[in-house]
C-alpha positions, 0 to 999 in steps of 0.5 A: 500500500506504500505510495501506490498511485491512485487508479481511475476505476472504470464504470462499465455500465455508465461508460457504455450508456454515454458511449452509445449516446456519443457515437451517434452522428446526430440525435434528437435529445441532449443528455444530462449527466448528473449526480452528487459532488465528488462521485467522479463525473468529471474524472469519468469524462476526462480520463475514461471517455474524452480520449476515445471521443477524439479518435478517428472521425470523432471530434469532441468539444469540451467546455468547462464553465467552472474554469471561469471561476479562477479561485476554485479550479485546478486549471488555475492551481486551485482545488474544486470546491465541495460547496455548490458552484452557485455559492462561489464568486459568480463569473462574468457572462462574457467569459463563459460566452467566449469559452463556448464560442471559441470551442465551437469555432475551432470545431467548425474550422475542423469541419471546414478542413475536412470539406464538410462545411462550405461557404454555400452551407454557411450562407444557406443556414444563415439565410434561413434564420436571419435577414441578411440584406441590410447587414451585408450592405453595411459590411460591404459599404464599410469596406468600399468607397461611398461612390460604390453604390449597390442596386436595391435589386441585387439578390442576397446571394450576390450581396453575400459573394460581394461581402465575401470578396470584401472580407477576403481583402482583409486577410492574407492567405497565410493567415487563413492557412494558419487557421486550418493548419494547411501550411504544409498541406496547401502545397499538395492542393490544387488552386481550386481546392485551396480556394474552397477551404479559404472561402469557407473560413472567410464565410465563417468570419463573415457570418460572425460579423453579420450576427454582430452587426445585427446584435449591435442594432439591438443593443439599446433594446437589450440595455432597456430589458436589463434595466427593467428586468423584463423578458424577451425571447427574441432578444435572448435568442439574438445573444445565442445566435452565433453559438447556435448557428455553429451548432447547426452547421456542425450538426448538418456536417456530421457524417458517420465514419468521416466527421462526428462532432459532439459537445460536452458542457461541464458545470452548466449551472455556472452559466445559469449563475453568470453575471453581466459586466458593466457595459456588456451588451447581453441578456442576463446569465439565466436568460442566456442559459435558457435560450441556449438550451431551448434552441439545442432542444428545438434543433434536436427535435426538428432536425437532429443535433450533434450529441450534446452532454450536459454535466452537472452536480446541481439538483435543478437539472435532476428534478426541475429542468425537465419541467421548465423546458417542457416535459419529463422526457425532454432530456435523456437523464443519466445519474452517477451515484458513486459507489456503494459501501461494498463497491468502495470496500472492494476497490479500496481495501488492501490496495489503499487502506487496511481493513481497520482503516476502512472500518473507520472510513465507512463509519465516519465518511462513507464511500464518496470517491473524492473523500477517499482520494483526498484522505489517501493523499493526506495519508501518503503525505508527510505533512502531518508528521512534521506538524505532530513532531515526535508524537506518533500519528495514528490513522484516526489523527489523519481522519480527525484532521480531514474532518476538521478541514471539512468542518471549517471549509465545507460544513460551516459555510454551508450552514451559514448559507442555509441560515441566511436563506431561512432568515430571508424567508422569515423576513419576507414572510413577516413583510407580507411578501407571500400571500399564502404561507406554508406554515409547515415550512415556516415551522420547519425553518424555525426548528432548523434555525434552532438546531443549526446554531449550536452546530455552527457555534453561533448564538441567537444574538445575531438573529434577534 
């Protein structure tokens, strides 16, 4: 058991379910992969599945919105929080949007590189949902002299071709070849083939600029919406136009054994809690989140979409989201419950912990994989030996130290948060905010209030 490296344990049934969903080129429903914190959802995706989902014809975009919370993510040298992401500092919506859009753009460029996304497809898809004439005229006009007037009778396809030509003048061939990594390959391509790839890249950039122009026209309406706290589906959809256009292009381009894109969005609840920066022209985080999911649902129901997997620990997606977005089968729902005590015993005893150590763990902590990993790492380190000095350190001392850490960093903040919610509810009830009060809930709140105070080391003075 000495210094044995931690092993990522397979979950055959769960992996089979996720693989079956991901291996379809297009599907009707998105999949929500949910479960308690610390049971290994992210580890399963990153360590067991994502590698195979990027082999051969498969291409998987992975977006972790929690990376935007820099104080609580391993990417920035920190550890995952035990508390809910909603209790962490809220990220800026612009960072979340950029992360999603950059991921989808890189996938779209791969589709262009494989020849499955063309300039004509981009125009057709964009024209299906957007009025293009005015935006294209604006883009052409900004690149040409005022004297180069365009007739009102010119068709959209002609405007598109002229706008493409105007955009192409802004980029050189090396820059476009660098986007597609065609620096070496371009030597073996004919002039027509190289032009085909370059035109598709410019078309993607033109489509993004068209959507940006149209969104700028709605900036004042969005600002007014945010000030009044109203709701507008059309304005919300305008903010998700670009990622949803890319999703539709990728879904249309999917072809079995040639190009099979899929998207994994981890910690989707972070997007729902994101906040706007001052001066940011966008709808609120919750409205953006709802619009994005609504449109993914609609694309899947109407035309099929590439496989999308949402990974979350938020119970909202386990019990409430399917009602808010339509009906009980609107998503495919798969839950990771972690290990039972018997399963954890089979994996842990003899390899990582002795029988006597396991009895203590099972009684005090339970089989949560993250608890077990952190406790094992603590056991292998010599940090506690240095603190204790000459005193002999037992396994019980290590467990006590770990429990103290959880009490300080997890339990106490969670209790404080629960008490804040109860206080707010009681204040709202006293002020008459609720017309009909569930007196059973009020009574339960009072009981929890009294019982939580001693656990948190709080006196009743702060609540008087």
